[in-house]
N, C-alpha and C positions, 0 to 999 in steps of 0.2 A: 353249453349255454355261456361258455367262456368268452366268446366274440360277442355274443349278443351284451353280455353285462360289462363288457369293457367300455361300452360307451358311458357306462355310469362313474368311470373312473374320475373324469375331469370335475366331478361334484361330489369328491370325496369328502372335503371339508364339510359340506353342508350334511352328508351323511353321517359324518363323524359327530357333529353336534346334535343332531336328531337322536342317533344312538344313546348318546350320553343323557340327553334328557329323557329318553325313554327309560334308560337304566336307572335314572333318579326317581321317575314316576314308581318303577318295579320296587325300588328300594323302600319308599315309602310305603308301598302295598304290602310288602313284607314284614314291615317293622310294626304297622298298626296293630295286628293281633297280639303282638308282644306288648305293646303299650296298654292295650286292653287288658290284657293278663295282670299287669301291674295295678291298673285301677281297680281290678277286682280283688285282688289279693293283698294289696297294701293299703288300699282305700276303703273300699266297700265292707270287706269281711272284717278288716282291722278296724273300722270305724274312725279312719284317719281323713278328715275333710281336707286337710292341706295335701295331703297324697293326691287324693281325687282332683283338686284344682290344678295342682302341678302338672300331673302326667294328662289331665284333660288339656292343659295349654299347650303341652307338647304335642298332643295329637291335632289340635287346631292347627299349629304352625305346620306340621308334615302335611297336612291336608291343602293348606294354602300352597305349599311348595310343590305338590305334585299338580295341584291345578295350573299353577303357571308354567311348570314344565311342559304341560300337556299342551296348552296354547300355543307355545312357542315351537315345540316339537311337530305340530302340526303344520306350521309355518315352513319348516325347514324341509320336512318330508315332502310336502306339495311342491317346494321349489326343484329338490332334487330329482323327483319323479317326472314331473313336467319336463324339465330339461332335458332329463334322460331320453324320455319318449320324443321329443323333437330331434335330438339328435340322431336317435336311432332310425326314426322315420325318414330323415334326411340322408342319413348314410345307406341305408336300404335302396331309397329311390336313386342314388347316385350309382349304387352296386348294378341295380336294375339297366341305368342308362349306359352303363359301361360294357353290357353285355354284346357279345356277338349275336348274330342272328342265330347260329347254331345252339347258343345257350338259352335264347329266348323259347325255341322250340320245346326245350324240357320244361318248362313251367307254363301251363295256362294262364291267360290274362287273368281269367277270374281268380285264380289262385294267388297272383302276384297282388290282386286289388286286396284279397282278404287279409295277406300278410301285411300290406301297409296300412291296414286300418284296424281290424278286429284284433289280430295277432298283436302288433305293437302296443295297442290300448290293454290287452291281458298282461303282458310282462312288464307294462309300466305302472299298471294298477297293482301289481304284485311288490314292486318296489317300494310304493307308497305304503302298502299295508305292512310290508314287512318291518316298517321304520315307526309303524303305529302299535300294531297289534300281532303280527305273525311270528315275530321273534319274542313278543312280550309274554305271549300265551305258553310256549313251552319254558321259557325262563322261570315264569310265574309257577310252573308246575315243580320245575327243578328246585327254585327258591324255597317253595312251600315245604318240600319234603325235607331240605336241609334244615329250615327254621324247627320244622316239627322235632327233628332229632335234638335241636338244642334245647327246646322246651322240655321233652321228655320222650328220650329214646324209646322207651319200652311201649308207649302209644303210637309212637311214629311208625314203628314195625309193622302194626296191624295197617296203618294207611298205605303202606307201599307193598304190601304181601302179594297183590296181584298186578304191580307194576310191570314185569317182565312180559306177562301175557298181553298186557294193554300194547305195551311197545311194539311187541311182535305183529300184533294186529294192525297197528298204524301202518306200519312198514309195508304189509300185505297190501293196504289200502290205496296207499301212494302208488304204488307199482301199478296196480289195476287201473287206478284212476287216471294215470298219465296215458295208458293206453286206449281207455274209452274215450277220454276227450281228444285225444287225437285223430281218431275216428270222426268225431263231431266236427271238427275242424274240416276234414277233408269233406263231409256231408255238406257244410257251409260252401265250400269251394263251389260245388255243384249247384247249390241253390244260385249263388252269385253267377254262375256262368249261363244258366238259364235264363235268369232275370235279365242279365245284359244282352243275350241274343235276342229275346222279346221287345225289349225297349229299342232296339237298333232296326228289327225288322217289323216295326209295328204297321206300317204302310203295308206291307206285303200281307202279313196277316189278317189284316181287314179286307184286303182285297180278296183273299182266296177263303175268306169267312172260318179261318181256322183259330178264331178265339177261343171256342171250348175245347179244341185239341190241345192248344198251348197251356189253357188253365189246367187240364187234366194232367198234361205232362210237369207242370209246376207243382201241382198238387203231389204228384208221386215223389218228386225228389225232396218236397218240403215234409211230406209224411215221413220218410226216411230219417231227415233230420230230426223230425220230433222224437221218433221212435229210439234214435241213438243215444238223443240228449236225455229222454226219459230213463232208458236203460242206466245212462252214467249217473244220473242223479240218485236213482233207486239205489245202486250200489252204494253211493255217497252216503245217502240217508241212514245206511245201517249203522254207521260208524258212531253217532252221537247216541244212540239207545245202547250199544254195547259198552262205550265208555262210560255213560252215567251208571249203568247196572253196574259195572265194576267198582265205581267210586261210592256208590250208594252202600254196597256190600262191606266196603272198607270203612266207610262210615259209622254204621251201624256196629262193626266189631269195635271202633274205637270208643263210642259211647258205652258200649255194653262193658268192656274191660276198664275203662276209665272211670265208670260209676264204682265198680269194683275196687280200684284202687284208692278211689277218695274214701270208701267206707273203711278201707284198712288203713288210710293214713300214708300211702304210699304217693300220692299225688294231690295237688292243691287244684281246687274249683277252678281258679284261673288258668292253669295248665290245660285243663280240659277244655275249657271255652276258647284257648287259643289254638288249639290242634284241631278243634271243631271249624274254627273260623279259616284256617289255613285248608282243610278238607273242602270247606264251602269253595274258596278261591279256585281250588284245584278243579273242583266239578264246574265252575263256572269258565274255567280255560278250557276245560274239556268240550264243554258245550260249543266253544269257538272252534274246536278242531275238525268237525265235520266241513263247515264253511272255508276253514283254513287249507284243508286238503284238498277242496274242490278246487278252490284259487289256484293254488299250487301245482295240481295236476293240471290244470289248463293252461297256465302260464308254461310249465314245462313243455307241454306239446306245442304251444305257439312259438317258444324261443327256438325248438328244435326246428320249426318249418321255416323260421327267419334264418337260423343258422345255416341251414340249405343254401340258401340264397346267397348269404354273406360268404360263404367257403367254398361257393361254387367254383371248381376246378378250371374252368375256362378263363382263360387269362384276359379276357375281355378286349375292347378296343384301345390300345395304348396310342397315344399321339407320337410317342417317342419310342425307339429311335427312328431315325429317318432323315431324309435331306428335306429341308425347310423351303427351299425356292421353290415358286408357285410355278404350275404349268403353263407354257407360254403358246405353245403349239399342241392341238389336239389330234395328233397321231394315235391311233388305237392298233395294236397288234394282238392277235391271239395265236401263240405259235403252240402248236399240238396240245391243245388244251383238252383234259378230261376233267369230270368232276362228279363226284359221289357225296351225296348228303349223309352227315355224321349219323351213325347207328344204322346205315343200310349198306348193302352190298350192289345195288344197281347203279350203273352209270346213267347220270341224266343228261350229260355231254359226254361224247366220246370222239377225241382227236379233231377238235376244230380247230382250224388255222385259217386266217385271212388277214389282210391289212388294209386299213383304212387310212388314207392320206388326210391331212389336215384341212378342215372346211369341207370335206366330202361327208355325202349322205348315203346312209346304209339302210335300207328297209329289210327287216327280218320278219319271214313268214314261215307258216308252218301249222300243223294240226294242233289242237289243245294236247298239252303234255309233250310237246315236241321239245321243249329245254328253252323256248325263247327267253321268258323272264328270267330265268336262272342263269342265262349266258350275260344278261344285262347286269345282274347282281354282282358279277365278278369284277365288274370295271371300278365301282366305288370301294372295291374290298369288304364289300358286306361279307362276302365268304371267299376263302382263298381255293385255287385250283388244286384238285387232286394231283394232276400230272400238268406238265407244260407251264408256260409263262403267259399272263396279260400284260402288256407293256402300253403305258401311256408316254408319248412323247421319249420314246426309245429306253425307257427305265422300267423295270419290274414294279407293278403297283405295290409288291410288299416292302420296297426299298423307299417308297414315299412315306413321309409323315403324314398320318389319316388328315390333319386340317388343311394343308395346302393342297393336297389331292382331292379332297372333297369339295373345297371351297370353289374351285373351278370346274365343277360337274353339276349340271342341272339335272335334277331327277322330277319326271311326272310320273307317278305310279299309275298301275293299271286302274286303281280304284282312287278316285279323287278325294282328298280329305282335307277339309277345312277345319280350323278350330275355332272355338267360340271367341267372338271379338269383332271389331269391324273389318270391313274390306281392307282399308289401310294396313292394319294390323296382320292380316293374312298375306298380303302382298310383300311387305317387308320382313316377314318371317325368316327368310333366308338371307336377309340382308339387311340389318336394323338400322344403318345409316343411311340408307336409300331415301331421297328426298321425293318431295311430291311429284316434281317431274318426271322423274326417273320411274316411278309407279304407274303414272297417267301412260308415258310412252310404251311401257311393257304391256300394259292393258290395253293399248291401240293395236298393237302387233298381235296379240292374242284374240282380238276380236271381241272383247268384252268392253271396252271404254265406253260405247254409246250406251250399252245396256246398264251400265253401272249408273251413268248420269242420270238415266232416267228415275232411278230410286229417289226417293223423297229426300234421303240424307246422303246421297252420292256415295263417296269412298267413306263417309262415315257410318254407313248402313251396319248395322249389327248382322253378324252371320252366327245362325243357331249352331248346337253342336252336330258336327260333321257336315254342316251347311245343309241342314235339312229344310231350311226356306228357300233354297234354292233348285233350279231344275239341274238335272244332269248333265246338259250340254254349259250351262254359266258355272258349275262346279268344275268342268274340265278346263274351261277357257280360263277361269281364275287360277287353276294350278299351274297351267302352262305360262300365264304371266308372272307369277310367283317364282318360277324357275328362270324366266327371262331377265328378269331384275337383277338377278347374279351375274349377268354377262357371261355365261360359262364358255369355257374352251370347248367342252364336250356336252352336248345335250341328249339326254336319253329319254325318249317317250315311249312308254309301254303299253301301246294300244289306248293312246290319250285322246283319240279324236272320235272314238266310236259313237258319241252322243252327238255328233255336229251334222248338221245338214251339209249336203253337197257344195252349196254356195258359200257357206260359211268356213267350211273346211279349205275349198279352194282359196278364198282370201286370205286364209290363215297360212297356206304354205307358201303363198306369194310373198308373205312377210317375212316367212323363216327363211326363204332363198336368200335374204338380204343379211341374215346373221351370220357373224364370223365365228362359227362353231362348226365342229365336228358332230354330226347327228347319227343316231342309232335309233331307229323307229321300228317299233313292232306293229304290224298291221294285218289285218286280214284283207284289206281291198288292194285289187290291182291298180285301180285309179290312183291309189295313194302311193304305190310302190313305184308307178311310173316317175314320179317326182325325184326318186332317189337317183345317185349316180351307180349305186350297185344295189343287188338284191342277194339275199342270203335265204336260202331256203332249208329249212330243218326238218327232218324226219326221224324220230325215234331217237332224238340225241345226236344225230350224226347229219352231215352237210350232203344234202340231196343235190344242190346245185347252188353255184356261185357265180354272178356276173351282172349283165345287163339283162334288162327286159327282153331285147331282141335275141340274145345268145341263150338264155333260159328256155325261149319259145321254141329254139332249134334242139337244144340238147338235152331238156327235162320233160318228160312225160308227166309227171306229175304237175308240174308247173304249167303246163298247156292244159291240164284237165282243169285247173283251178280257174285260169284264164277264161275258158270257154265257158264255164259254169257261170261265171259272173257275167260272162256278156250275154248269155241268156237270160239272166236274172233281169238285168237292165233292159233287155227287150221286151221283156213280157210286162215290165211295168207300165209301159206306154201303148200295150196291146188292149 
């Protein structure tokens, strides 16, 4: 937890003040039984009214001091814990943003969301409670024991006789609680994952009438969460009865032997009252231990999960070192490139070599799983080749600083993704300084301008989460427009026109031909591939064929089969 709680260091002054005020409250609470003993022995028993008034005044002054210290302590504790939580959540989010795609694959998105929300809240609340009650409770027990020995050592002995056994019990419960609540947080990850999947696929679920099935699936994971949570709470709930039983036994021993000592003249009534008062305070503190242990166990489990992300050994994506000059020409070269995803030994790409001259267009074809999308991900350095080199403008992508490299690459992913906001917000997302004319020009090239103009608010139209209020074709064209706004030297289209009709796609390609960009286009359509200067056909991660449409028809059996099958489909459409 060292890394997690290092985020609290900037607020050490607030924490120090809060601790000082908490210790002030504690000191007052420990002094009160001693003052009450003086009131009884020196005032009530002795019949000294002046002593009663004097010590009563001291007691009132101490009570007011504790009240003021508690109020101010709450302010400083809240400021420190909330600021710590804010910084930790920011740091965690920045760390996640710096991950390479390989690191992202280690953590499910639902797990990262839980860490950013529930887990951060857990550790933040524990810091606040530590400055208010979590440290105060054990210190109150320790201080009460010390003060009891100051008042009357022989009676105090009976108060602590069961102490070692209770301490061992607490240690065992904390260890078990950490393990159980760690499992609870993992179950919460699964609940979040199922919820996320269902909310994203709500239309598909309704279309296939799978509502009951998905409800049952959610019920299963939620039930497991409930059972693990109940198990954890059941274990923790045994803490308080055991502690209270031990304290009550000790308290009975104090009263029994204290009464005998008073009868024998070895103790005063005020001393017995003071030790009983300390025993009562210890009992109250022990009653909070079950809650404290639960909070600590959950926070420790959460801190461990956050620590996993913050200390992930993945180096992340660093913008430096690397040359900072921007790519001016979009030459793309793959030189004997092979790639294997981290944690596997299967080559997704095997000995891929080709050269794409500036402003040339390459169509990439192949069956599902042939390695098309993986090949594209090596260009902006989402992944590094396992073997060989990927060069942009004559330089290995690993020698480029990330910012200038990616600023000149436009990427349109296979799954169009839009963000909550206006259409203008989405189009300028990759180039914040882009003005209105630039956005509309890119939209015209992407064949979406007229559609946007027909919306009631035009470019100010709000886009729902992931573009839920737009059609598939509209989302694809907006994604293409967003990439074109950047005026990239290299444009990557990963099967990004699949939802477009023939007429719209033809108009789009006509506009793209005017772009001064090198293009790599993943497609399954021969008619789209015909627009390219070269065609790369992949099969099982290897190059099956490379060349023009005419060359591939002559040299590749697989390409001829694809071309003939698509011709037959087009003919059948009109039969």
